[in-house]
N, C-alpha and C positions, 0 to 999 in steps of 0.2 A: 562543286561547292558543298553541295550535300555530303558527298564522301569525305572531303576534309573535314566538316564538321562532325561526322560520324566518326572518324578517326580520332580527333580531339577528345571527344566525350568517352570513347573506349580507353584512351590513356589516363584520362582523369580518372575514370571508374576504377580502372587498375591501380593507380597511383595512391586513391584514398584507400585501398585495401590495407596499406601498411601503416595506418595511422586508426588506434583502437582507445577508445575512453577507458578510464579505470574501471576495473569491475567492482559491483558491489559486495565484497565476500569478506567476513572479518571472521579470522582465525580465531580470537578470543570470545569467550562467554561474555554477553554485555551484563555489567552489573545492574545496569537500571532496565533491564528487558521485563516487560511486564507479567511474563509467567513467574520472575525470579521473585519480584516484590509483591506481588497480587495472587490471590487464588483464582487458578485457571482450570475449571474442569477440563478433564481429557478430552471430551467429545468437542469442546470449545476450541482447545488448542489444536486439535486437529484441523478443524474448521479455519483457522487463523492460518496455519502452516500451509494448506493446501490453497487457500483462496485470497490470502491476504499478504503474507510475509513479501512474497517477490517484489512488491512494490512500496510495503510498509515497513520494513526491517533493514537491518544491517547485512543481510544474508539473503542474495537472489540466485535460484536455480535458473541458470541461464540456458535457452531453448538453442538448438544447433545453428539457428539462422542468426544468433548474435555475433557470429564470426564474419557476417558479410556487412559491407559499409555500404550506403549510409544509414543500415537498419540499426546498427550497434549505437550509432549515435543517439537515434531516435527512442531507442530504448533505455538508454544512459539518462536521457531528459526526462522521460517519463518517470521511471525510477527515482530520480531526484525531487522531482515535483511532488511524487507520492510520500517521500520521506519527509520532505517539507510542511506537507498538510498532517502525518501522521506517521510516527516511528515506532512501532511497538519496541525496538530494541532500546528507545531511550525514552520509554512512556514514564517510567519511575522518576527522572528526572524533571518533568514537566512541573509547574506550579499546580496545586490540587485544582485550583479554577480550571486551569487548561485542561487537566486530566477529566474534570466532569465533563466540559464541554465536547471533548474528543469522544468521549464515551457515548455521549448523546447524540454525536453526530453518527455513530456506529449504529444505534437504535434507528433513527432517521432514515439511515441509507437503507436499511433491510426492509424497513415499512414501506418506502417508496421506491425500491428496488434499483438502485444507480450503482450499486457497488457489489462485486467487483464490475468493473467496467467492460462494457460490450466488448471493446477493441481487445481487452484480455482474455475473455471467454470463447471469442472465435477460435483461438488456438489452445486453450487449456480448458477444455471440454469438462474435464475433472474438477474444474474450480466452481462451477455451476452449482449453485445453493437451491436446494428443495426448501419446502416452507418449514418443514421440522428444523432444518440446521438453520434457516433465518430466524425462525422463533427461538431457538437455543442460542443463536449469536447474541439477539438483540435482548432476550431476557437477562443473560449472563451481563451484559453492557449496562443494562438499566439498573441491574441489583448493584452492581458495581460502583456506578455513578452515585446512586443514592448513598450508598456508604461512606464514599468519598466526601460527600457533600455534609452528610451527617457528622463525621469524624472532624471535619475541618470549619463547620459552623459557616458554611457558604450561604450567602443570604439567597432568598427567592428572588428570580428576576423575572420581570414582565415579559410575556412573549414577545417574540421579535416579529414585528410587522414586515412583510416585504413589499419594497415601493410598487407601485402599479404601474 
């Protein structure tokens, strides 16, 4: 019985290797890319490309293991969720209020240390940010957020309370 189950699982594993999700690779330059529409210092652009763009842009640099199923499906889902939360390739298309909140989120993510995700950093050791890089990224995001808020006359909002 166990031998039959193992054979079925092996056949299923081989079979799923022929079904791959669409890759997150865009050939064209994104007209709404954050770097096209806002000033992004070279050091910050380097940080974004190295530590953020794989999951938060329209261009992912795929690792070798993306060719193995079901890993590719898991990565595709992870990338889609990341882009849904924040997509630097589409950033200028966001409403100013959303831009402001996404930039606030970047600042918070660096202060609290939850981005890049640990699961990404396990394999992408070069994406680990030191304190100087975190400060540069959050300083730039904070400055741009304030500029967007001022330019668009966004109202001050009360600090959001977390439910207990």
